[in-house]
C-alpha positions as CSV (number, residue, x, y, z in Angstrom):
1,M,0.0,0.0,0.0
2,T,1.4,3.4,-1.0
3,I,0.8,6.4,1.2
4,P,0.9,10.0,0.0
5,V,3.9,12.0,1.1
6,S,4.1,15.7,1.2
7,A,7.3,17.7,0.4
8,A,7.4,18.9,4.0
9,S,7.2,15.4,5.6
10,P,9.8,12.7,6.0
11,V,9.5,9.8,3.6
12,F,9.9,7.0,6.1
13,K,7.4,7.4,8.9
14,G,6.2,3.9,9.8
15,D,4.2,2.7,6.8
16,F,5.3,1.0,3.7
17,I,5.7,3.3,0.7
18,D,6.6,2.4,-2.9
19,L,9.8,4.0,-4.2
20,T,11.0,4.0,-7.9
21,L,14.4,2.7,-8.9
22,T,16.2,5.3,-10.9
23,G,19.7,3.9,-11.3
24,V,22.1,1.0,-10.6
25,T,25.8,1.4,-10.1
26,K,27.9,-1.8,-10.1
27,V,30.6,-1.8,-7.4
28,S,31.8,-5.4,-7.6
29,H,31.1,-8.7,-9.3
30,D,28.1,-9.4,-7.0
31,T,27.3,-6.0,-5.4
32,S,25.6,-2.9,-6.7
33,I,24.2,0.4,-5.4
34,F,20.5,0.8,-6.1
35,R,19.1,4.4,-6.1
36,F,15.5,4.8,-5.3
37,A,13.8,8.2,-5.8
38,Y,11.6,9.8,-3.1
39,P,8.2,11.1,-4.2
40,E,9.5,14.7,-4.3
41,A,13.0,16.0,-5.1
42,D,13.3,17.9,-1.9
43,D,12.0,15.1,0.4
44,E,14.3,13.8,3.1
45,S,14.4,10.3,4.6
46,G,13.4,11.0,8.2
47,L,16.1,8.4,9.2
48,I,18.8,8.9,11.8
49,T,22.2,7.4,12.3
50,A,22.3,4.5,12.8
51,S,19.0,3.1,11.4
52,A,17.7,0.8,8.7
53,V,14.7,0.3,6.5
54,L,12.6,-2.8,5.6
55,V,12.0,-3.7,2.0
56,K,9.0,-5.8,0.9
57,Y,7.9,-7.6,-2.3
58,K,5.7,-10.6,-3.2
59,D,7.4,-13.8,-4.4
60,E,6.1,-16.2,-7.0
61,N,3.8,-17.7,-4.5
62,D,2.3,-14.3,-3.6
63,K,4.1,-14.4,-0.2
64,N,5.4,-11.2,1.3
65,I,9.2,-11.3,1.6
66,I,10.5,-8.6,4.0
67,R,14.2,-7.9,4.7
68,P,16.1,-5.1,6.5
69,Y,18.7,-3.0,4.6
70,T,20.9,-0.1,5.8
71,P,21.0,2.9,3.4
72,I,24.4,4.3,2.7
73,T,23.1,7.8,1.9
74,D,23.3,10.6,4.5
75,P,19.9,10.7,6.3
76,K,19.7,14.4,5.2
77,T,20.1,13.6,1.5
78,K,17.3,15.1,-0.5
79,G,15.4,13.3,-3.2
80,Y,16.7,9.7,-3.0
81,V,18.1,6.8,-1.0
82,D,20.9,4.4,-1.9
83,L,21.0,0.7,-1.0
84,L,24.3,-1.3,-1.3
85,V,23.1,-4.8,-2.0
86,K,25.1,-8.0,-2.5
87,V,23.4,-10.8,-4.3
88,Y,23.5,-14.2,-2.6
89,P,22.6,-17.5,-4.3
90,E,20.0,-18.3,-1.7
91,G,19.0,-14.7,-0.9
92,K,15.4,-14.1,-2.1
93,A,15.4,-10.3,-1.5
94,S,18.9,-9.7,-2.8
95,K,18.1,-11.6,-6.0
96,H,14.8,-9.7,-6.4
97,I,16.5,-6.3,-6.0
98,H,19.2,-7.2,-8.5
99,S,16.5,-8.2,-11.0
100,L,14.9,-4.7,-10.8
101,K,15.3,-2.3,-13.7
102,P,15.0,1.5,-13.6
103,G,11.4,2.4,-13.4
104,D,10.5,-0.6,-11.2
105,K,9.1,0.0,-7.7
106,L,10.0,-1.5,-4.3
107,A,8.2,-1.1,-1.0
108,F,10.1,0.5,1.9
109,K,9.3,1.0,5.6
110,G,11.2,2.8,8.3
111,P,12.9,4.0,10.3
112,I,14.2,0.9,12.1
113,I,16.4,2.6,14.8
114,K,19.5,0.6,15.6
115,Y,21.9,2.9,17.6
116,P,21.0,6.5,17.9
117,W,24.2,8.4,17.5
118,T,25.0,11.8,19.1
119,P,28.3,13.6,18.7
120,N,31.0,12.4,21.0
121,K,28.6,9.8,22.5
122,D,31.6,7.4,22.6
123,P,35.1,9.0,22.5
124,Q,36.8,6.0,20.8
125,I,35.0,3.4,18.7
126,V,36.1,0.3,17.0
127,L,34.0,-0.9,14.0
128,V,34.4,-4.6,13.1
129,G,32.7,-5.6,9.8
130,G,32.7,-8.2,7.1
131,G,31.2,-8.0,3.6
132,T,28.0,-6.0,3.4
133,G,28.1,-5.8,7.2
134,L,30.0,-2.6,6.4
135,T,26.7,-0.6,5.7
136,P,25.7,0.4,9.3
137,L,29.4,0.9,10.1
138,Y,29.7,3.2,7.1
139,Q,26.6,5.2,8.4
140,L,28.5,5.9,11.6
141,I,31.7,6.7,9.8
142,H,30.0,9.2,7.5
143,E,28.0,10.8,10.2
144,I,31.0,11.3,12.5
145,T,33.6,12.4,9.9
146,S,31.2,14.8,8.2
147,N,30.6,16.6,11.5
148,R,34.2,17.1,12.6
149,G,33.5,20.6,13.8
150,E,31.5,19.1,16.7
151,D,32.3,15.3,16.7
152,K,35.8,14.4,17.8
153,T,35.2,10.6,18.1
154,E,38.2,8.5,17.1
155,I,37.3,5.7,14.7
156,T,39.1,2.4,13.9
157,L,37.6,0.2,11.3
158,L,38.6,-3.5,10.9
159,Y,37.0,-4.7,7.6
160,G,37.3,-8.2,6.4
161,N,36.6,-9.7,3.0
162,K,37.5,-12.9,1.0
163,T,39.2,-11.1,-1.9
164,V,40.3,-7.5,-2.6
165,D,37.5,-7.3,-5.2
166,D,34.9,-7.9,-2.5
167,I,35.9,-4.7,-0.6
168,L,32.9,-2.4,-0.7
169,L,33.2,1.4,-0.7
170,Y,37.0,1.1,-0.9
171,D,37.5,4.4,-2.6
172,E,35.2,6.2,-0.1
173,L,36.9,4.7,2.9
174,K,40.4,5.5,1.6
175,S,39.4,9.0,0.8
176,I,38.0,9.6,4.3
177,A,41.1,8.1,5.9
178,A,43.4,10.3,3.8
179,K,41.6,13.5,5.0
180,D,40.7,12.5,8.6
181,D,43.5,11.7,11.1
182,K,40.9,10.4,13.6
183,F,39.8,7.6,11.2
184,K,41.9,4.5,10.7
185,V,41.0,1.6,8.5
186,F,42.5,-1.9,8.3
187,F,41.5,-4.2,5.5
188,T,41.9,-8.0,5.9
189,I,41.8,-10.2,2.9
190,E,41.6,-14.0,3.0
191,K,43.0,-14.7,-0.5
192,D,45.9,-13.1,-2.3
193,A,46.1,-10.0,-0.1
194,P,47.8,-7.1,-1.9
195,E,50.1,-4.6,-0.4
196,G,48.4,-2.3,2.0
197,T,46.1,-5.0,3.3
198,I,46.5,-7.8,5.9
199,A,46.4,-11.4,4.9
200,G,43.9,-13.6,6.7
201,F,40.9,-12.9,9.0
202,I,40.2,-10.3,11.7
203,N,42.0,-12.0,14.6
204,D,43.9,-11.2,17.8
205,A,47.0,-10.0,15.8
206,V,44.8,-7.6,13.7
207,F,43.2,-6.1,16.9
208,K,46.5,-5.6,18.6
209,K,48.0,-4.0,15.4
210,A,45.0,-1.6,15.3
211,I,44.6,-0.8,19.0
212,G,48.3,-0.7,19.8
213,D,49.1,-0.1,23.5
214,K,45.7,1.4,24.3
215,D,43.4,-0.2,26.8
216,F,40.9,-2.5,25.0
217,K,38.4,-1.6,27.7
218,S,38.4,2.1,26.7
219,F,36.6,1.5,23.4
220,K,33.0,1.1,22.3
221,Y,32.8,-1.8,19.8
222,F,30.3,-2.2,16.9
223,V,30.1,-5.5,15.1
224,C,28.3,-6.4,11.8
225,G,28.9,-9.2,9.4
226,P,28.3,-12.9,8.6
227,P,27.8,-15.5,11.4
228,G,31.5,-16.6,11.4
229,L,32.6,-13.0,12.2
230,Y,30.1,-12.7,15.1
231,N,31.2,-16.1,16.5
232,A,34.9,-15.1,16.4
233,I,34.6,-11.5,17.6
234,S,31.6,-11.1,19.9
235,G,29.1,-14.0,19.8
236,P,25.8,-13.8,17.9
237,K,22.9,-11.4,18.4
238,I,19.8,-13.4,19.5
239,S,17.2,-11.0,18.1
240,P,16.7,-7.3,17.4
241,S,15.8,-6.8,21.1
242,D,18.4,-9.3,22.6
243,Q,22.1,-8.7,22.0
244,G,23.0,-12.1,23.4
245,E,26.0,-12.9,25.6
246,L,29.4,-11.6,24.8
247,T,31.9,-14.2,23.7
248,G,34.8,-14.4,21.3
249,L,37.8,-12.1,21.2
250,L,36.1,-9.2,22.8
251,K,35.2,-11.3,25.8
252,S,38.8,-12.5,26.1
253,Y,40.0,-8.9,26.3
254,G,37.9,-8.3,29.4
255,V,35.5,-6.0,27.6
256,D,32.1,-5.6,29.2
257,K,29.0,-6.6,27.4
258,E,27.7,-3.0,27.5
259,Q,30.7,-1.9,25.5
260,V,29.7,-3.9,22.5
261,F,26.8,-3.3,20.1
262,K,25.9,-6.0,17.5
263,F,24.0,-4.7,14.5
């Protein structure tokens, strides 16, 4: 069901709304950025950092398929929202989105609030991500680094992928790191790691390289990625309302459960 949206109101305000795909930008062999237009060119999302949206479509059996996605556009961007979507062989929603052509519509609902950020909320944060788990972490990175006049939060990103071609938003991350001395990024690559990246997985050695001689207990940690990453770093999240127990590397460092947020 599509609801009318006025130019003065946020696009995402709790009901599903159909948005039109206007463009697709390929960023890797299996991942693209999909741009969906708001009803009016000066509409804003109504989202905050960090938050997500739900997308919905009907499958071949007329069953509603609903999945969460984290936009990579600034919440204040006018006129459109961008989704970074990796297609998975068994991923119903990702395959559907990748099948869309400009002019097609997709139903959206939001906001789904994840971790409301305010400037300097946590003075030092470590973001641990794998694959498309980068998207909510990128929301935080963009929000903080684009507000440096007020927000002095120090950010360390540990970002793991299978191959260098799987790295998402690589140019954007490198550009931010080149301009912002409070943002550091470490890329780990499982296969054929090139110069400037770390061979293997995000592990104890990578954490110690990134953190240095600082106290591990002085950071806030954000984790997002595939199940294997959660198991190794923090333990899995049970549900949207239950963060689950803290296990893995962060537990071994003596970090408190309250210092870790699992997207």
